ZAROSE-525531 format. One record per residue: residue in three letters; x, y, z of N, C-alpha, C in turn. Coordinates in steps of 0.1 Angstrom, whole numbers, padded with zeros to 4 digits, always signed. Example, Ala and Ser with C-alpha at 12.3 -4.5 7.8 and 13.67 -1.06 7.14 Angstrom:
<pts>
ALA+0132-0057+0078+0123-0045+0078+0132-0033+0078SER+0128-0022+0071+0137-0011+0071+0129+0000+0079
</pts>
This chain:
<pts>
MET+0786+0830+1361+0776+0819+1358+0775+0816+1343GLU+0777+0827+1335+0776+0824+1321+0787+0815+1316TYR+0799+0817+1322+0811+0808+1319+0808+0794+1323LEU+0802+0791+1334+0798+0778+1338+0788+0772+1329ARG+0778+0780+1326+0767+0775+1317+0773+0771+1303GLY+0783+0779+1298+0790+0775+1286+0797+0762+1287LEU+0803+0759+1298+0810+0747+1300+0800+0735+1300LEU+0789+0737+1307+0779+0726+1307+0773+0724+1294VAL+0771+0734+1286+0765+0732+1272+0776+0725+1264ASN+0788+0728+1265+0799+0721+1258+0799+0706+1261TRP+0798+0704+1274+0798+0690+1279+0786+0682+1273GLU+0774+0688+1272+0763+0682+1267+0764+0679+1252LEU+0770+0689+1245+0772+0686+1230+0782+0675+1228TYR+0793+0675+1235+0803+0664+1233+0797+0651+1239LEU+0788+0651+1249+0782+0639+1253+0773+0633+1242ILE+0766+0641+1235+0758+0636+1224+0767+0630+1213LEU+0778+0636+1210+0787+0631+1200+0793+0618+1205ALA+0797+0617+1218+0803+0605+1223+0793+0594+1224LEU+0781+0597+1227+0770+0586+1228+0768+0580+1214SER+0767+0589+1204+0764+0584+1190+0776+0576+1185LEU+0788+0580+1188+0800+0573+1184+0801+0560+1191ASN+0797+0560+1204+0797+0548+1212+0788+0537+1207LEU+0777+0541+1201+0768+0530+1195+0776+0522+1184LEU+0785+0529+1177+0793+0522+1167+0805+0515+1173VAL+0813+0522+1181+0825+0516+1187+0822+0506+1198GLY+0814+0511+1208+0812+0503+1220+0802+0491+1218TYR+0792+0493+1209+0782+0483+1208+0784+0475+1195ALA+0786+0481+1184+0788+0474+1171+0802+0469+1169GLY+0812+0475+1177+0826+0472+1175+0832+0477+1163VAL+0827+0488+1157+0832+0494+1145+0839+0507+1148VAL+0852+0508+1146+0859+0521+1149+0858+0530+1137SER+0853+0542+1140+0852+0552+1129+0859+0564+1132LEU+0866+0570+1122+0873+0582+1123+0868+0593+1114CYS+0855+0593+1112+0848+0604+1104+0836+0610+1112HIS+0836+0609+1125+0825+0614+1132+0824+0629+1131ALA+0835+0635+1131+0835+0650+1129+0829+0654+1116ALA+0830+0645+1105+0824+0648+1093+0809+0648+1094LEU+0804+0638+1101+0789+0637+1103+0784+0649+1111TRP+0792+0652+1121+0789+0664+1130+0789+0677+1121GLY+0799+0678+1113+0799+0690+1104+0788+0691+1094VAL+0785+0680+1088+0774+0680+1078+0761+0683+1085GLY+0759+0678+1097+0747+0681+1104+0746+0696+1108ALA+0757+0702+1112+0758+0716+1116+0755+0725+1104TYR+0762+0722+1093+0760+0730+1081+0746+0729+1075THR+0741+0717+1075+0727+0715+1070+0717+0723+1078ALA+0718+0722+1091+0709+0729+1100+0710+0744+1098ALA+0723+0749+1097+0725+0763+1095+0719+0768+1082LEU+0721+0761+1071+0716+0765+1058+0701+0765+1058LEU+0695+0755+1065+0680+0755+1065+0675+0767+1073MET+0682+0771+1083+0677+0783+1091+0680+0796+1084LEU+0691+0796+1076+0694+0809+1069+0687+0810+1056SER+0682+0799+1050+0676+0800+1037+0663+0807+1037PRO+0661+0817+1028+0648+0824+1028+0637+0815+1023HIS+0640+0804+1016+0630+0794+1012+0625+0786+1023PHE+0633+0783+1033+0629+0774+1044+0627+0782+1057HIS+0638+0789+1061+0638+0797+1073+0632+0789+1085LEU+0637+0777+1087+0631+0768+1097+0636+0772+1111GLY+0628+0768+1121+0632+0769+1135+0641+0758+1139LEU+0644+0757+1151+0654+0748+1156+0650+0733+1153PHE+0638+0729+1156+0635+0715+1155+0633+0711+1140GLY+0628+0720+1132+0627+0717+1118+0640+0716+1111ALA+0650+0725+1115+0663+0724+1110+0670+0711+1115MET+0667+0707+1127+0674+0695+1133+0669+0683+1126LEU+0656+0682+1123+0651+0671+1115+0657+0670+1101GLY+0658+0682+1095+0664+0682+1081+0679+0677+1082ALA+0686+0682+1092+0700+0678+1094+0701+0663+1097MET+0692+0658+1105+0692+0644+1108+0690+0635+1095ALA+0681+0640+1087+0679+0632+1074+0691+0632+1065VAL+0698+0644+1064+0710+0644+1055+0721+0636+1061THR+0723+0638+1074+0734+0631+1081+0732+0616+1082MET+0720+0612+1083+0717+0597+1083+0720+0592+1069LEU+0717+0599+1059+0721+0595+1045+0736+0593+1044LEU+0743+0603+1049+0758+0602+1049+0763+0590+1058GLY+0756+0588+1069+0759+0576+1077+0757+0563+1070GLY+0747+0563+1061+0745+0551+1053+0756+0549+1043VAL+0761+0560+1038+0772+0559+1028+0785+0554+1036VAL+0787+0558+1048+0798+0554+1056+0797+0539+1058ALA+0785+0534+1060+0782+0520+1063+0786+0511+1051ILE+0785+0516+1039+0787+0507+1028+0801+0500+1028PRO+0812+0508+1030+0825+0500+1031+0826+0491+1043SER+0819+0494+1053+0820+0485+1065+0814+0471+1062LEU+0806+0470+1052+0801+0457+1049+0811+0448+1042ARG+0822+0454+1037+0832+0446+1031+0846+0447+1037LEU+0849+0459+1043+0862+0461+1049+0861+0458+1064LYS+0872+0454+1069+0874+0451+1084+0886+0458+1090GLY+0885+0461+1103+0896+0466+1110+0903+0478+1104ASP+0916+0477+1103+0924+0489+1098+0919+0494+1085TYR+0915+0485+1076+0910+0489+1062+0898+0498+1063PHE+0889+0494+1072+0877+0503+1074+0881+0516+1080ILE+0890+0516+1089+0894+0529+1095+0900+0538+1085ILE+0908+0533+1076+0913+0541+1065+0902+0546+1056ALA+0892+0538+1053+0881+0543+1045+0874+0555+1052THR+0872+0554+1065+0865+0565+1072+0874+0578+1072VAL+0887+0576+1073+0896+0587+1072+0895+0594+1058ALA+0894+0586+1048+0892+0591+1035+0879+0599+1033LEU+0868+0594+1039+0855+0601+1039+0856+0614+1047GLN+0863+0614+1058+0865+0626+1066+0872+0636+1057ALA+0882+0632+1050+0889+0642+1041+0880+0647+1030ILE+0872+0638+1024+0863+0642+1013+0853+0653+1018VAL+0847+0650+1030+0837+0660+1035+0844+0673+1038TYR+0856+0673+1044+0862+0685+1048+0865+0693+1035ARG+0870+0687+1025+0873+0694+1012+0861+0699+1006ALA+0850+0692+1007+0837+0697+1002+0832+0709+1009LEU+0833+0709+1022+0829+0721+1030+0838+0733+1027TYR+0851+0730+1024+0861+0740+1021+0859+0746+1007ASN+0855+0738+0998+0856+0742+0984+0842+0746+0977LEU+0831+0742+0984+0818+0745+0978+0814+0759+0982ASP+0821+0769+0977+0819+0783+0981+0804+0787+0979ALA+0798+0783+0968+0784+0787+0966+0774+0783+0977VAL+0778+0772+0984+0769+0767+0994+0774+0770+1008THR+0787+0767+1011+0792+0768+1024+0800+0780+1026ARG+0803+0788+1016+0811+0800+1016+0826+0796+1019GLY+0829+0784+1017+0843+0779+1018+0850+0783+1031PRO+0863+0788+1030+0870+0791+1042+0864+0802+1050LEU+0856+0811+1044+0850+0822+1051+0839+0817+1060GLY+0833+0805+1057+0823+0799+1066+0809+0806+1066LEU+0800+0800+1073+0787+0806+1074+0786+0815+1086THR+0781+0827+1084+0779+0836+1095+0765+0840+1097GLY+0762+0847+1108+0748+0852+1110+0738+0841+1112ILE+0743+0829+1117+0733+0818+1120+0724+0823+1131PRO+0711+0823+1129+0702+0828+1140+0702+0819+1152PRO+0699+0825+1164+0698+0816+1176+0686+0806+1175ALA+0686+0797+1184+0676+0787+1184+0662+0794+1185ARG+0653+0790+1176+0640+0795+1175+0630+0784+1175ILE+0621+0785+1185+0610+0775+1187+0597+0782+1186GLY+0590+0781+1175+0578+0789+1172+0582+0804+1172GLY+0576+0812+1180+0580+0826+1180+0589+0829+1191TRP+0595+0819+1198+0604+0821+1209+0618+0819+1205SER+0627+0830+1207+0641+0829+1203+0649+0828+1216VAL+0659+0818+1216+0667+0815+1228+0681+0819+1224ALA+0686+0829+1230+0700+0834+1228+0710+0824+1235PRO+0721+0821+1228+0731+0812+1234+0736+0815+1248GLU+0736+0828+1251+0741+0832+1264+0730+0832+1275SER+0718+0829+1271+0707+0829+1280+0707+0816+1288PRO+0702+0817+1301+0701+0804+1309+0691+0795+1303TRP+0682+0800+1295+0672+0791+1288+0678+0782+1278PHE+0690+0787+1272+0696+0778+1262+0702+0766+1269LEU+0708+0767+1281+0712+0756+1288+0701+0746+1291ALA+0689+0752+1295+0678+0744+1298+0673+0736+1286LEU+0674+0743+1274+0670+0737+1262+0679+0725+1258THR+0692+0728+1259+0702+0717+1255+0701+0706+1265THR+0698+0709+1278+0697+0698+1288+0685+0689+1285VAL+0674+0695+1281+0662+0687+1277+0665+0678+1265ILE+0671+0684+1255+0675+0676+1243+0685+0665+1246THR+0695+0669+1254+0705+0659+1257+0699+0648+1265GLY+0690+0651+1275+0684+0641+1283+0676+0631+1274ALA+0669+0637+1264+0661+0629+1255+0670+0619+1247VAL+0682+0625+1242+0691+0616+1235+0697+0605+1244VAL+0700+0608+1256+0705+0598+1265+0695+0587+1267LEU+0682+0591+1270+0672+0581+1272+0670+0572+1259LEU+0671+0579+1247+0669+0571+1235+0680+0561+1233PHE+0693+0566+1235+0704+0556+1233+0704+0545+1244ALA+0699+0549+1256+0698+0539+1267+0687+0528+1263ARG+0676+0533+1257+0666+0523+1252+0672+0515+1241LEU+0679+0521+1231+0685+0513+1220+0694+0503+1226ALA+0703+0507+1235+0713+0497+1241+0707+0485+1247ASN+0695+0487+1254+0689+0476+1261+0678+0469+1253SER+0676+0473+1241+0666+0467+1232+0672+0455+1225PRO+0664+0447+1218+0669+0436+1210+0679+0441+1200PHE+0677+0453+1195+0687+0459+1185+0700+0460+1192GLY+0701+0466+1204+0714+0467+1211+0720+0454+1214ARG+0712+0444+1217+0718+0431+1220+0724+0424+1208VAL+0718+0426+1197+0723+0421+1184+0736+0428+1181LEU+0737+0442+1183+0749+0449+1180+0760+0444+1189ARG+0758+0441+1202+0768+0436+1210+0773+0422+1205ALA+0763+0414+1201+0767+0401+1195+0776+0402+1183LEU+0772+0413+1174+0780+0415+1162+0794+0419+1166ARG+0796+0427+1177+0809+0431+1181+0817+0419+1185ASP+0811+0409+1191+0818+0398+1197+0821+0387+1186ASP+0811+0385+1177+0812+0374+1168+0802+0376+1156GLU+0806+0382+1145+0797+0384+1134+0793+0371+1128GLU+0801+0361+1127+0798+0349+1121+0787+0342+1128ALA+0787+0342+1141+0777+0336+1149+0763+0343+1147VAL+0763+0356+1146+0751+0364+1144+0745+0360+1130ALA+0754+0359+1120+0749+0355+1107+0744+0341+1107ALA+0750+0332+1114+0746+0318+1115+0732+0317+1121LEU+0728+0327+1130+0715+0326+1136+0704+0333+1128GLY+0708+0337+1115+0698+0342+1106+0696+0357+1107ARG+0705+0364+1114+0704+0379+1114+0713+0385+1103SER+0708+0396+1098+0715+0403+1087+0725+0412+1093VAL+0738+0408+1091+0749+0416+1096+0749+0430+1090ALA+0747+0430+1076+0747+0443+1069+0736+0452+1074ALA+0724+0447+1076+0712+0455+1080+0715+0462+1093PHE+0720+0454+1103+0723+0460+1116+0734+0470+1116LYS+0744+0468+1108+0755+0478+1107+0750+0491+1101VAL+0742+0490+1091+0736+0502+1084+0728+0509+1094LYS+0719+0502+1102+0711+0509+1112+0719+0516+1123ALA+0730+0509+1127+0739+0516+1137+0745+0529+1131PHE+0749+0529+1119+0754+0541+1113+0744+0551+1111LEU+0732+0547+1108+0721+0557+1107+0718+0564+1120ALA+0717+0556+1131+0715+0561+1144+0727+0570+1148GLY+0739+0566+1145+0750+0574+1149+0750+0587+1142GLY+0747+0587+1129+0746+0599+1121+0735+0609+1126ALA+0724+0603+1131+0713+0611+1136+0718+0618+1149GLY+0725+0611+1157+0730+0617+1170+0740+0629+1167ALA+0749+0626+1157+0758+0637+1153+0751+0649+1148ALA+0740+0647+1141+0732+0658+1135+0726+0667+1146VAL+0721+0660+1157+0716+0668+1168+0726+0676+1175ALA+0738+0671+1177+0749+0679+1182+0753+0690+1173GLY+0753+0687+1160+0757+0697+1150+0747+0709+1150THR+0734+0706+1151+0724+0716+1151+0726+0726+1163LEU+0727+0720+1175+0729+0727+1187+0742+0736+1186TYR+0752+0730+1181+0765+0737+1179+0764+0749+1170ALA+0757+0747+1159+0755+0758+1150+0748+0770+1156VAL+0737+0767+1163+0730+0779+1169+0737+0785+1181ARG+0746+0777+1187+0753+0782+1199+0765+0791+1194MET+0772+0787+1183+0783+0794+1178+0779+0806+1170GLY+0769+0804+1161+0765+0815+1152+0773+0816+1140THR+0785+0809+1140+0794+0809+1128+0800+0795+1127LEU+0801+0790+1114+0807+0777+1111+0818+0779+1101VAL+0829+0773+1103+0840+0772+1093+0844+0758+1092PRO+0850+0754+1081+0853+0739+1079+0864+0735+1089ASP+0873+0743+1093+0883+0739+1102+0879+0734+1116GLN+0866+0736+1119+0860+0731+1131+0857+0716+1130PHE+0858+0710+1118+0854+0696+1116+0864+0688+1108VAL+0877+0690+1113+0888+0683+1107+0890+0669+1113ILE+0900+0661+1107+0902+0648+1112+0906+0649+1127GLY+0913+0659+1131+0917+0661+1145+0905+0661+1155SER+0894+0666+1150+0882+0666+1158+0877+0652+1160SER+0877+0644+1149+0873+0630+1150+0881+0622+1160VAL+0894+0625+1159+0904+0618+1168+0901+0622+1182LEU+0898+0635+1184+0896+0639+1198+0883+0633+1204ILE+0873+0632+1196+0860+0626+1201+0863+0611+1204LEU+0870+0604+1195+0872+0590+1198+0881+0588+1210THR+0891+0597+1211+0900+0596+1223+0893+0598+1236ALA+0884+0608+1236+0876+0611+1248+0867+0599+1251LEU+0861+0592+1241+0853+0581+1243+0861+0569+1249ILE+0873+0567+1243+0881+0556+1248+0886+0558+1263ILE+0889+0571+1266+0893+0574+1280+0881+0572+1289GLY+0869+0576+1285+0858+0574+1294+0854+0560+1295GLY+0854+0553+1283+0850+0539+1283+0839+0537+1273VAL+0838+0525+1267+0828+0522+1257+0820+0510+1262GLY+0808+0509+1255+0799+0498+1258+0789+0500+1269ASN+0788+0513+1274+0777+0516+1283+0775+0531+1282LEU+0766+0537+1290+0763+0551+1290+0773+0559+1299ALA+0778+0553+1309+0787+0561+1318+0800+0565+1311GLY+0805+0556+1303+0818+0559+1296+0817+0572+1288PRO+0808+0574+1279+0807+0587+1272+0805+0599+1281MET+0798+0598+1292+0796+0609+1301+0809+0613+1307VAL+0817+0603+1311+0830+0606+1317+0840+0611+1307GLY+0840+0605+1295+0849+0610+1284+0846+0624+1280ALA+0833+0628+1279+0829+0641+1275+0833+0651+1286ALA+0832+0647+1299+0836+0655+1310+0851+0658+1310VAL+0859+0647+1307+0874+0649+1306+0877+0658+1295LEU+0871+0657+1283+0873+0665+1272+0871+0680+1275VAL+0860+0683+1282+0856+0697+1284+0862+0703+1297PHE+0862+0696+1308+0866+0702+1321+0881+0701+1324VAL+0888+0690+1319+0902+0689+1322+0910+0701+1317PRO+0908+0706+1304+0915+0718+1300+0912+0730+1308GLU+0900+0731+1313+0897+0743+1322+0904+0742+1335LEU+0905+0730+1341+0912+0728+1353+0927+0731+1351LEU+0932+0728+1339+0947+0730+1337+0950+0745+1337ARG+0940+0753+1334+0942+0768+1334+0946+0773+1347LEU+0943+0766+1358+0946+0770+1371+0960+0768+1375LEU+0968+0760+1367+0982+0757+1370+0991+0768+1364PRO+1003+0769+1369+1012+0778+1362+1015+0774+1348GLY+1014+0784+1339+1015+0781+1325+1003+0773+1319GLY+0992+0773+1327+0981+0764+1323+0974+0768+1310ALA+0975+0781+1306+0968+0785+1294+0974+0778+1282ALA+0987+0776+1282+0993+0768+1271+0989+0753+1271LEU+0988+0748+1284+0984+0734+1285+0970+0732+1281ALA+0961+0741+1284+0947+0740+1281+0945+0742+1266GLY+0954+0749+1259+0952+0751+1245+0959+0740+1237GLU+0971+0743+1231+0978+0733+1223+0983+0721+1231GLY+0984+0723+1244+0990+0711+1252+0979+0701+1255ARG+0966+0703+1252+0956+0694+1257+0957+0681+1249GLN+0962+0681+1236+0964+0669+1229+0974+0660+1235VAL+0985+0667+1241+0995+0659+1247+0989+0652+1260ILE+0982+0660+1268+0976+0655+1280+0966+0643+1277PHE+0958+0645+1267+0949+0634+1263+0956+0622+1258GLY+0967+0624+1251+0975+0613+1246+0981+0605+1257LEU+0987+0612+1267+0992+0606+1279+0982+0598+1287LEU+0970+0604+1288+0959+0597+1295+0955+0584+1288LEU+0955+0585+1275+0951+0574+1267+0961+0563+1268ILE+0974+0566+1268+0985+0556+1269+0984+0549+1283VAL+0982+0557+1293+0982+0551+1307+0970+0542+1308LEU+0958+0547+1303+0946+0539+1305+0947+0526+1297LEU+0952+0526+1285+0953+0514+1277+0963+0504+1284ARG+0972+0509+1292+0980+0500+1300+0974+0494+1312VAL+0967+0503+1320+0962+0499+1333+0947+0495+1333ARG+0940+0501+1324+0925+0498+1323+0920+0500+1309PRO+0922+0490+1301+0919+0491+1286+0904+0495+1283GLN+0895+0492+1292+0881+0494+1290+0877+0509+1293GLY+0887+0517+1297+0885+0531+1301+0881+0533+1315VAL+0878+0545+1319+0875+0549+1333+0863+0542+1337ALA+0852+0543+1329+0839+0538+1333+0833+0528+1323GLY+0841+0523+1314+0835+0514+1304+0835+0500+1308VAL+0828+0492+1300+0827+0477+1303+0833+0468+1292TYR+0836+0474+1281+0841+0466+1270+0856+0470+1267ARG+0864+0460+1266+0878+0462+1262+0880+0462+1247LEU+0884+0473+1242+0887+0474+1227+0898+0464+1223GLY+0895+0456+1213+0906+0447+1208+0913+0453+1197
</pts>
């Protein structure tokens, strides 16, 4: 049961990441390759706030602090999106991903560099401590994930979400109607950063250890690939994409030589899935928007 609970927690964490990225890719039409950087900054910020003798915050206090810092970084990511388009913006996000990774790796006094942060305490709510292997941890992550899903569903169906979809389809038309393209893009990146921070906080307390190599460009590509496979522009796509990312490697372990396929071979499997889907169903398994 502990193994199954671990898989479900992983699915919920990647679902939050996919939902927050979907707000940018599926609704605003902005492809970003630095989501792992936002995720990593959120995780490190929450861990430092929980470890610091000056703050020593519980789960939700650390999560709020991580959201504030990651939303600030999301605002920084949004700045080049106001001037750069398409491939040029993707290159800018790759550059930011590299900068964040090198900062996590080299700021030894803060992040302990390649040694990483260790001894991160379990989730603490008031005087109640929730161990990662406890069934209560799955209950906690399920409640938080459910709240995130409801929040993003409300955003998607709100006037804000409708404007984002209009931006995705025709920025000039939105500007002609008197809407600020810049303001809505910045808000989308702030919301995406907040979602990544929630996932980062839960990841930090679940793992108990953070190292920079967990938040490399490959992680950003993997999150985006899972989202594209699942589909963009609705809530079902991220759910399917996160399930593919978490459960397909575990199913591969049942095959002869499956351990290798589930490890290093999963990138090949996801790549093949992506190629096939882009040919036969460009909007993904459960998505509604076809990426152009």
